[in-house]
C-alpha positions as CSV (number, residue, x, y, z in Angstrom):
1,X,-13.1,-2.6,-32.8
2,X,-11.4,-1.0,-29.7
3,X,-10.3,-3.1,-26.8
4,X,-12.8,-3.4,-24.1
5,X,-11.6,-1.9,-20.9
6,X,-12.7,-1.9,-17.2
7,X,-12.4,0.5,-14.4
8,X,-10.3,-0.2,-11.5
9,X,-10.4,1.8,-8.3
10,X,-7.2,1.4,-6.2
11,X,-8.0,2.6,-2.7
12,X,-4.7,2.8,-0.9
13,X,-2.4,5.4,0.7
14,X,-0.2,6.2,-2.2
15,X,0.3,5.5,-5.8
16,X,1.9,2.1,-6.4
17,X,2.2,-0.6,-9.0
18,X,0.2,-3.7,-9.7
19,X,-1.5,-4.8,-6.5
20,X,-1.1,-4.0,-2.8
21,X,-2.1,-6.5,-0.1
22,X,-3.6,-5.2,3.1
23,X,-6.1,-6.6,5.5
24,X,-8.6,-4.8,7.5
25,X,-8.4,-1.5,5.8
26,X,-10.9,-1.9,3.0
27,X,-8.4,-3.5,0.6
28,X,-8.7,-7.2,-0.3
29,X,-5.5,-9.2,-0.2
30,X,-6.9,-11.7,-2.7
31,X,-6.8,-9.0,-5.5
32,X,-10.7,-8.9,-5.5
33,X,-12.2,-5.5,-6.2
34,X,-15.8,-4.4,-5.9
35,X,-15.7,-2.8,-9.4
36,X,-15.3,-6.3,-10.8
37,X,-18.1,-8.0,-8.8
38,X,-20.3,-8.1,-12.1
39,X,-18.5,-9.2,-15.1
40,X,-19.8,-9.2,-18.7
41,X,-18.0,-11.9,-20.7
42,X,-17.8,-12.1,-24.5
43,X,-18.4,-15.8,-25.1
44,X,-18.3,-17.9,-28.3
45,X,-21.8,-19.0,-28.9
46,X,-22.3,-22.9,-29.0
47,X,-23.5,-24.2,-32.3
48,X,-26.4,-26.4,-32.2
49,X,-26.4,-28.9,-35.1
50,X,-29.0,-31.4,-36.0
51,X,-27.6,-34.9,-36.3
52,X,-28.7,-38.2,-37.6
53,X,-27.3,-41.5,-36.7
54,X,-24.2,-41.7,-34.6
55,X,-23.3,-38.7,-32.4
56,X,-20.1,-37.0,-33.6
57,X,-17.8,-35.1,-31.3
58,X,-18.9,-31.4,-31.3
59,X,-16.1,-29.2,-32.5
60,X,-15.7,-25.8,-34.1
61,X,-13.5,-24.6,-37.0
62,X,-11.7,-21.5,-36.0
63,X,-12.3,-20.2,-39.5
64,X,-16.1,-20.3,-38.8
65,X,-16.1,-18.6,-35.5
66,X,-17.7,-15.2,-35.3
67,X,-15.6,-12.7,-37.5
68,X,-15.3,-10.1,-34.8
69,X,-13.9,-12.6,-32.4
70,X,-11.5,-14.1,-34.9
71,X,-10.0,-10.7,-35.6
72,X,-9.3,-10.0,-32.0
73,X,-8.7,-13.3,-30.3
74,X,-8.1,-16.9,-31.4
75,X,-10.5,-19.4,-30.0
76,X,-8.5,-21.6,-27.6
77,X,-9.0,-24.4,-25.1
78,X,-9.3,-23.4,-21.4
79,X,-6.8,-26.2,-20.7
80,X,-4.0,-23.8,-21.8
81,X,-4.6,-21.9,-18.6
82,X,-3.6,-24.8,-16.4
83,X,-0.1,-25.9,-15.5
84,X,-0.5,-29.6,-15.7
85,X,3.2,-30.6,-15.5
86,X,5.1,-28.0,-13.6
87,X,8.2,-30.2,-12.8
88,X,10.4,-29.3,-15.7
89,X,9.6,-25.6,-15.5
90,X,10.2,-25.7,-11.7
91,X,13.6,-27.1,-12.4
92,X,14.6,-24.5,-14.9
93,X,13.2,-21.8,-12.6
94,X,15.3,-22.9,-9.6
95,X,18.4,-23.4,-11.6
96,X,18.1,-19.8,-12.7
97,X,17.3,-18.5,-9.2
98,X,20.4,-20.1,-7.7
99,X,22.5,-17.9,-9.9
100,X,20.7,-14.6,-8.9
101,X,19.7,-15.3,-5.3
102,X,22.3,-12.9,-3.8
103,X,22.4,-10.4,-6.7
104,X,20.3,-7.8,-5.0
105,X,21.8,-8.4,-1.6
106,X,18.6,-8.5,0.5
107,X,19.5,-9.1,4.1
108,X,16.2,-11.0,4.7
109,X,16.9,-13.5,1.9
110,X,18.6,-16.7,3.5
111,X,18.8,-20.2,2.4
112,X,16.2,-22.6,3.8
113,X,17.5,-24.9,6.4
114,X,15.2,-27.9,7.2
115,X,17.2,-28.7,10.3
116,X,16.4,-25.6,12.1
117,X,14.4,-25.9,15.3
118,X,11.0,-24.3,16.2
119,X,12.5,-21.1,17.7
120,X,14.8,-20.5,14.7
121,X,12.0,-21.0,12.3
122,X,9.7,-18.6,14.2
123,X,12.4,-16.0,14.1
124,X,12.9,-16.5,10.5
125,X,9.1,-16.0,10.1
126,X,9.3,-12.8,11.8
127,X,12.1,-11.5,9.5
128,X,10.3,-12.5,6.5
129,X,7.1,-10.9,7.7
130,X,8.8,-7.5,8.3
131,X,10.5,-7.6,4.8
132,X,7.2,-8.6,3.0
133,X,5.3,-5.9,4.7
134,X,7.9,-3.3,3.9
135,X,8.2,-4.4,0.2
136,X,4.5,-3.8,-0.4
137,X,4.4,-0.9,-2.9
138,X,8.0,-0.1,-2.3
139,X,11.3,-0.8,-4.1
140,X,14.0,-3.2,-2.7
141,X,16.6,-0.7,-2.6
142,X,14.5,1.7,-0.6
143,X,13.6,-1.0,1.9
144,X,16.9,-2.4,2.7
145,X,18.1,0.4,5.0
146,X,14.7,0.6,6.8
147,X,14.6,-3.1,7.3
148,X,18.2,-3.0,8.8
149,X,17.3,-0.3,11.2
150,X,13.9,-2.0,12.1
151,X,15.7,-5.3,13.0
152,X,18.2,-3.4,15.1
153,X,15.4,-1.6,17.0
154,X,13.1,-4.6,17.2
155,X,15.2,-7.9,16.8
156,X,12.4,-10.1,17.8
157,X,8.6,-10.1,17.6
158,X,8.5,-9.6,21.4
159,X,10.6,-6.5,21.1
160,X,8.1,-5.1,18.5
161,X,5.1,-6.1,20.6
162,X,6.3,-3.9,23.5
163,X,6.4,-0.8,21.3
164,X,3.8,1.8,20.6
165,X,2.4,3.2,17.5
166,X,4.4,6.5,17.8
167,X,7.7,4.6,18.1
168,X,7.0,2.4,15.1
169,X,5.8,5.3,13.0
170,X,9.1,7.2,13.9
171,X,11.0,4.3,12.6
172,X,8.9,4.0,9.5
173,X,9.1,7.7,8.7
174,X,9.8,8.3,5.1
175,X,8.8,4.8,3.9
176,X,5.2,5.7,3.2
177,X,2.0,3.7,3.7
178,X,2.3,4.2,7.4
179,X,-0.7,1.8,8.1
180,X,1.7,-1.0,7.4
181,X,3.7,-0.1,10.5
182,X,0.6,-0.1,12.8
183,X,-0.5,-3.4,11.3
184,X,2.8,-4.9,12.0
185,X,2.6,-3.7,15.6
186,X,-0.9,-5.1,15.9
187,X,0.1,-8.4,14.4
188,X,3.0,-8.7,16.8
189,X,0.9,-8.0,19.8
190,X,-1.5,-10.6,18.6
191,X,1.2,-13.2,18.2
192,X,2.6,-12.6,21.7
193,X,-0.9,-12.8,23.2
194,X,-2.1,-15.8,21.5
195,X,0.9,-17.7,20.2
196,X,3.5,-17.0,22.8
197,X,5.5,-14.7,20.6
198,X,5.6,-16.9,17.5
199,X,3.7,-16.6,14.2
200,X,1.5,-19.6,13.3
201,X,3.3,-22.2,11.1
202,X,0.6,-22.6,8.6
203,X,-0.8,-20.1,6.2
204,X,-4.5,-20.6,6.8
205,X,-4.2,-19.9,10.5
206,X,-1.8,-17.1,10.1
207,X,-4.1,-15.3,7.6
208,X,-7.1,-15.9,9.9
209,X,-5.6,-14.7,13.1
210,X,-2.8,-12.2,12.6
211,X,-3.8,-8.8,11.7
212,X,-2.4,-7.3,8.6
213,X,-1.5,-10.6,7.0
214,X,-3.5,-11.7,3.9
215,X,-3.2,-14.7,1.8
216,X,-0.1,-13.6,-0.1
217,X,2.0,-12.6,3.0
218,X,0.8,-15.8,4.8
219,X,1.9,-17.9,1.9
220,X,5.2,-16.2,1.6
221,X,6.1,-16.4,5.3
222,X,5.0,-20.0,5.7
223,X,6.7,-21.2,2.6
224,X,10.0,-19.4,3.2
225,X,10.3,-19.9,7.0
226,X,8.4,-23.1,7.7
227,X,8.7,-24.9,4.3
228,X,4.9,-25.2,4.0
229,X,3.7,-25.8,0.3
230,X,1.8,-22.6,0.2
231,X,1.5,-20.5,-2.9
232,X,2.0,-16.7,-3.4
233,X,0.4,-14.3,-5.8
234,X,1.6,-10.8,-5.5
235,X,1.6,-8.3,-8.4
236,X,4.8,-9.8,-9.9
237,X,3.6,-13.3,-9.9
238,X,0.2,-12.3,-11.1
239,X,1.8,-10.7,-14.3
240,X,4.3,-13.6,-14.7
241,X,1.6,-16.3,-14.5
242,X,-0.8,-14.4,-16.7
243,X,1.8,-14.4,-19.5
244,X,2.8,-18.1,-18.8
245,X,-0.9,-19.1,-19.2
246,X,-1.7,-16.4,-21.8
247,X,-4.5,-15.4,-19.7
248,X,-6.2,-12.2,-21.0
249,X,-9.0,-11.8,-18.6
250,X,-10.1,-9.1,-16.0
251,X,-7.3,-9.4,-13.5
252,X,-9.2,-9.1,-10.3
253,X,-12.4,-11.1,-10.8
254,X,-12.6,-14.3,-8.8
255,X,-12.5,-16.7,-11.9
256,X,-9.2,-15.1,-13.0
257,X,-7.8,-15.2,-9.5
258,X,-8.7,-18.9,-9.1
259,X,-6.8,-19.8,-12.2
260,X,-3.7,-17.9,-11.1
261,X,-3.8,-19.1,-7.5
262,X,-4.2,-22.7,-9.1
263,X,-1.2,-22.2,-11.2
264,X,0.9,-20.9,-8.2
265,X,-0.2,-23.8,-6.1
266,X,0.8,-26.2,-8.8
267,X,4.3,-24.7,-8.8
268,X,4.9,-25.4,-5.1
269,X,3.4,-28.9,-5.0
270,X,6.8,-30.6,-4.9
271,X,6.3,-34.4,-4.4
272,X,9.6,-35.0,-2.8
273,X,10.5,-31.6,-1.4
274,X,14.1,-31.5,-0.1
275,X,14.9,-35.0,-1.4
276,X,15.7,-34.2,-5.1
277,X,19.2,-33.2,-6.0
278,X,19.5,-30.2,-5.8
279,X,16.7,-30.1,-3.3
280,X,13.5,-28.2,-4.1
281,X,11.7,-26.1,-1.4
282,X,8.4,-24.3,-1.8
283,X,9.9,-21.1,-0.3
284,X,12.6,-21.1,-3.0
285,X,10.0,-21.6,-5.7
286,X,8.0,-18.7,-4.5
287,X,11.0,-16.3,-4.1
288,X,12.1,-17.4,-7.6
289,X,8.7,-16.6,-9.0
290,X,8.7,-13.1,-7.4
291,X,12.3,-12.5,-8.4
292,X,11.7,-13.5,-12.0
293,X,8.5,-11.2,-12.2
294,X,10.4,-8.4,-10.6
295,X,13.6,-8.4,-12.6
296,X,12.8,-10.2,-15.9
297,X,9.1,-10.5,-16.6
298,X,8.6,-6.8,-16.0
299,X,5.6,-4.6,-16.7
300,X,7.5,-2.8,-19.6
301,X,10.3,-4.2,-21.6
302,X,10.3,-7.7,-20.3
303,X,13.5,-9.6,-21.0
304,X,12.0,-12.6,-22.7
305,X,15.3,-13.6,-24.4
306,X,16.9,-14.3,-20.9
307,X,13.8,-15.7,-19.3
308,X,14.5,-19.3,-17.9
309,X,10.9,-20.5,-18.5
310,X,10.4,-19.0,-21.9
311,X,9.8,-22.5,-23.3
312,X,6.8,-22.8,-21.0
313,X,5.5,-19.3,-21.6
314,X,2.3,-19.3,-23.8
315,X,2.4,-15.6,-24.3
316,X,6.1,-15.7,-25.5
317,X,5.4,-18.7,-27.7
318,X,2.4,-17.2,-29.2
319,X,4.3,-14.0,-30.1
320,X,7.0,-15.9,-31.7
321,X,4.8,-18.1,-33.7
322,X,2.2,-15.6,-34.8
323,X,3.5,-15.5,-38.4
324,X,3.1,-19.2,-38.8
325,X,-0.2,-19.0,-37.1
326,X,-1.5,-16.7,-39.9
327,X,-0.6,-19.3,-42.5
328,X,-2.3,-22.2,-40.7
329,X,-5.3,-21.2,-38.4
330,X,-7.4,-24.2,-39.3
331,X,-7.0,-26.1,-36.0
332,X,-10.1,-27.5,-34.5
333,X,-11.2,-26.7,-30.8
334,X,-13.8,-28.7,-29.0
335,X,-16.7,-26.3,-28.5
336,X,-17.2,-27.6,-24.9
337,X,-13.6,-26.7,-24.1
338,X,-13.5,-23.3,-25.5
339,X,-12.3,-20.7,-23.1
340,X,-15.0,-18.3,-22.2
341,X,-13.0,-16.1,-19.7
342,X,-10.4,-14.4,-21.9
343,X,-11.4,-11.0,-23.3
344,X,-10.9,-9.9,-26.9
345,X,-7.2,-9.2,-27.6
346,X,-5.6,-7.2,-30.3
347,X,-2.1,-8.5,-31.1
348,X,-0.2,-11.4,-29.5
349,X,2.7,-9.6,-27.8
350,X,3.9,-10.5,-24.3
351,X,3.0,-7.1,-22.9
352,X,-0.6,-7.6,-23.9
353,X,-0.8,-9.8,-20.7
354,X,-2.3,-9.4,-18.2
355,X,-5.3,-7.6,-19.4
356,X,-5.0,-3.9,-19.0
357,X,-7.6,-2.0,-16.9
358,X,-8.2,1.8,-16.9
359,X,-7.8,3.1,-13.3
360,X,-10.7,5.3,-12.2
361,X,-9.8,8.9,-12.3
362,X,-8.7,10.0,-9.0
363,X,-11.0,12.6,-7.2
364,X,-9.6,15.9,-6.5
365,X,-9.9,17.6,-3.0
366,X,-8.9,20.9,-1.5
367,X,-7.7,20.8,2.2
368,X,-7.1,24.0,4.1
369,X,-4.0,23.3,6.4
370,X,-3.6,25.8,9.1
371,X,0.0,26.1,10.6
372,X,-1.2,27.5,13.9
373,X,1.6,29.2,16.0
374,X,1.3,30.6,19.5
375,X,3.6,33.2,21.0
376,X,3.5,34.8,24.3
377,X,3.4,38.6,24.1
378,X,6.1,39.0,26.6
379,X,8.6,36.6,24.8
380,X,7.8,36.4,21.0
381,X,10.9,34.3,20.4
382,X,9.2,31.4,22.1
383,X,7.2,29.7,19.3
384,X,4.9,26.9,19.7
385,X,2.9,25.0,17.0
386,X,-0.3,23.1,17.3
387,X,-0.4,19.6,15.9
388,X,-3.2,17.0,15.9
389,X,-3.2,13.3,15.5
390,X,-5.2,11.6,12.7
391,X,-7.6,8.7,13.5
392,X,-5.9,5.3,14.2
393,X,-7.5,3.9,11.0
394,X,-7.8,5.3,7.4
395,X,-5.6,7.5,5.4
396,X,-2.3,8.4,7.2
397,X,-3.6,6.6,10.3
398,X,-2.0,7.8,13.6
399,X,0.3,10.5,12.0
400,X,0.3,14.1,13.1
401,X,-0.9,17.1,11.0
402,X,-1.6,20.7,11.4
403,X,-5.3,21.5,12.1
404,X,-7.0,20.9,8.7
405,X,-10.4,21.5,7.2
406,X,-10.6,18.7,4.5
407,X,-12.5,18.7,1.2
408,X,-13.6,22.3,1.2
409,X,-15.2,23.9,-1.9
410,X,-12.7,24.9,-4.5
411,X,-14.5,28.2,-4.9
412,X,-14.1,29.0,-1.1
413,X,-14.1,32.8,-0.7
414,X,-11.3,34.7,0.9
415,X,-13.4,35.6,3.9
416,X,-14.5,32.0,4.5
417,X,-10.9,31.0,4.2
418,X,-9.9,33.2,7.0
419,X,-12.7,32.0,9.3
420,X,-11.6,28.4,9.1
421,X,-8.8,28.5,11.6
422,X,-11.0,30.3,14.1
423,X,-13.5,27.4,14.0
424,X,-10.8,24.9,14.2
425,X,-9.0,26.4,17.1
426,X,-12.2,27.1,19.1
427,X,-13.0,23.4,18.8
428,X,-9.6,22.1,20.2
429,X,-8.9,24.7,23.0
430,X,-10.5,24.7,26.5
431,X,-10.6,27.3,29.2
432,X,-9.9,30.0,26.6
433,X,-11.8,32.4,24.6
434,X,-10.6,32.6,20.9
435,X,-11.0,36.0,19.3
436,X,-11.0,35.9,15.3
437,X,-8.8,38.1,13.2
438,X,-9.8,41.7,13.7
439,X,-8.8,45.1,12.2
440,X,-9.0,46.7,15.7
441,X,-5.7,45.6,17.1
442,X,-5.9,48.1,20.1
443,X,-9.2,46.9,21.2
444,X,-8.1,43.2,20.8
445,X,-5.0,43.9,23.0
446,X,-7.2,45.4,25.6
447,X,-9.5,42.3,25.6
448,X,-6.5,40.1,26.0
449,X,-5.3,42.0,29.1
450,X,-8.9,42.0,30.7
451,X,-9.1,39.9,34.0
452,X,-11.6,37.1,33.5
453,X,-11.9,33.4,34.4
454,X,-10.8,32.1,30.9
455,X,-7.7,33.1,29.1
456,X,-8.1,35.2,26.0
457,X,-6.2,34.3,22.8
458,X,-6.5,36.2,19.6
459,X,-5.7,35.4,16.0
460,X,-3.4,38.2,15.0
461,X,-2.3,37.2,11.7
462,X,-3.2,34.9,8.8
463,X,-1.0,34.5,5.8
464,X,-1.5,32.2,2.8
465,X,1.8,30.2,2.3
466,X,0.7,28.5,-0.9
467,X,-0.4,25.2,-2.3
468,X,1.1,21.7,-2.0
469,X,-0.2,19.1,-4.4
470,X,0.0,15.5,-3.1
471,X,-1.1,12.5,-5.1
472,X,-2.5,9.4,-3.4
473,X,-3.7,6.4,-5.4
474,X,-7.3,7.4,-5.0
475,X,-7.3,11.1,-4.4
476,X,-5.3,14.0,-5.6
477,X,-5.0,16.4,-2.5
478,X,-4.2,20.1,-2.8
479,X,-3.1,21.3,0.6
480,X,-3.7,25.1,0.8
481,X,-1.3,26.2,3.7
482,X,-1.9,29.3,5.7
483,X,0.1,30.5,8.8
484,X,-2.0,31.5,11.6
485,X,-0.5,33.5,14.6
486,X,-2.2,33.3,18.0
487,X,-1.4,35.7,20.9
488,X,-2.5,35.8,24.5
489,X,-1.6,34.2,27.8
490,X,1.7,33.2,29.3
491,X,1.5,29.6,28.3
492,X,0.0,27.9,25.2
493,X,-3.7,27.5,25.5
494,X,-4.8,24.2,27.1
495,X,-6.2,21.7,24.7
496,X,-9.1,19.2,24.8
497,X,-8.0,15.6,25.0
498,X,-9.1,12.1,23.9
499,X,-8.2,9.4,26.5
500,X,-7.8,6.8,23.7
501,X,-4.7,8.4,22.2
502,X,-1.2,8.8,23.6
503,X,1.1,11.6,22.8
504,X,5.0,11.1,22.8
505,X,7.1,13.5,24.9
506,X,10.6,14.3,23.9
507,X,13.0,14.6,26.8
508,X,16.4,15.0,24.9
509,X,18.2,18.3,25.7
510,X,16.1,21.3,25.9
511,X,13.5,20.2,23.5
512,X,10.1,19.2,24.7
513,X,6.4,19.1,23.7
514,X,3.7,20.4,25.8
515,X,0.8,17.9,26.4
516,X,-2.8,18.7,25.6
517,X,-3.5,19.3,29.2
518,X,-1.0,22.0,29.4
519,X,0.5,20.5,32.5
520,X,4.1,19.2,33.3
521,X,6.4,17.6,30.8
522,X,4.9,14.0,31.1
523,X,3.1,11.7,28.8
524,X,-0.6,12.6,28.5
525,X,-3.5,11.0,26.7
526,X,-4.4,13.5,24.0
527,X,-5.2,13.9,20.3
528,X,-3.3,17.4,20.1
529,X,-0.3,19.0,21.4
530,X,1.9,22.1,21.2
531,X,5.3,21.6,19.9
532,X,8.4,24.0,19.9
533,X,9.5,25.2,16.6
534,X,12.7,23.2,16.6
535,X,10.9,19.9,17.3
536,X,8.2,20.1,14.6
537,X,10.4,18.5,11.8
538,X,10.8,15.4,14.2
539,X,7.2,14.8,14.6
540,X,5.7,11.7,12.8
541,X,3.8,13.4,9.9
542,X,3.1,12.4,6.3
543,X,5.1,13.6,3.4
544,X,2.3,16.1,2.2
545,X,2.1,17.7,5.6
546,X,6.1,17.9,5.8
547,X,5.9,19.8,2.6
548,X,3.4,22.2,3.9
549,X,5.8,22.7,6.9
550,X,8.6,23.5,4.6
551,X,6.5,25.9,2.5
552,X,5.4,27.8,5.7
553,X,9.0,28.1,6.8
554,X,9.8,29.5,3.4
555,X,7.2,32.2,4.0
556,X,9.1,33.3,7.0
557,X,12.4,33.3,5.3
558,X,10.9,35.8,2.8
559,X,10.2,38.0,5.9
560,X,6.5,38.2,5.2
561,X,5.5,39.2,8.7
562,X,7.2,36.0,10.0
563,X,9.3,37.8,12.7
């Protein structure tokens, strides 16, 4: 009988591993997922036995359990999914953690100092917060240089709160998942406005009031910086505790998460925190669990032989004792105590946990990306490119892109493809008449030179540059890039603006961007701008759009009408 599998829809900006925490963007920080809102369990049916005389304790012989269940999973008590005596395991875990604390040289990892004052703890909370957000879906080695640059630019939460989204996106460029940067900014501004520039010192208040902080991040920050006995459950700890508890259940349903959060809570409930020798602190326990899950209890090829808590790991113990279990499987389990949460399981290896789920097949979309260039007829060496800012929420929030027609039909005709830039440009320019691509170049040139109230601009060339395939966690995008050349007027066409968005203006050297209003070189509220050729690569754009830009430049290098 094949293993039952469930579909999981990860809706985030890029492909990552395990789970991602984000708040306010449609993703649940508690690992809950809509696809698991209704769960079908395979339960062991209770046996109803007629009795005479004294009532005997109800129990079930594993040999008499339904044959299909016996083959795939052993009946077991639900009590094995509880850490009832965490003390010895915690001691072994912390002993190991002291030996690896500095191995990966993470600049944000510092020993907990209970004698620190309120200001020092608040600063420590800010540092931990930045590192935790950066580490979501991103490897430690990648994060370290970004973290260092971030702390140099924004050493305190107040420095960050005074920045704008373009500045933080510029510093974040290349790290991916750009919504994390905007959430850090929003959280910092809230902390300054409501808490005087400090993050709250308890996890519940932090989660409830600081944008971008969910249950996991709040627990990590408050335990590490403030010493609060708050648990954490990220992807690494989720996997680790699933194996410790031999919990083979749908990983994101509430009942599963309640068990795992309960186990994580038990691990940090230190009765005499800081008093034992060596002292034990909740923040160290949480960091040790995360480190162990990340470096030892890995998704593939876990290093069970070197795991400091293997003696308490049910998955490991079950896999080691499976042969003896085959010889003696007549143990009795109280039918009232049988676990009804775990799903059928084939085999008893450690990597069978947590329960595997099939990710929903990503949808595929075709976007037409138009690299729109404007050149004055009198000076064709002056090359300006049109960039537009994406909405402040959603995929690639706040980043710039070339005018794009999203999710078009994959069977779009050649004629329809060439008409797209005309529609897009007509919507964004003002005080200008846009003429589509025409075969009558002489007549178009005469039209451009006619005197009239509006400026005339003409699409003089459209060349397909090629396709760029970019995979997000929930969608596979094919960006079909085409270079679009505009002519007409002595300055780039004036663009319509949106007063809710600000556009950064570069003032270094001779480089500049022209704001949407087409006026002087000053900041202007807008959602679109003209950028000189040499400045395009410096604009905050996603990886896929950057690839489109490189592909278009390659088109010119081949001298395909790019001069």
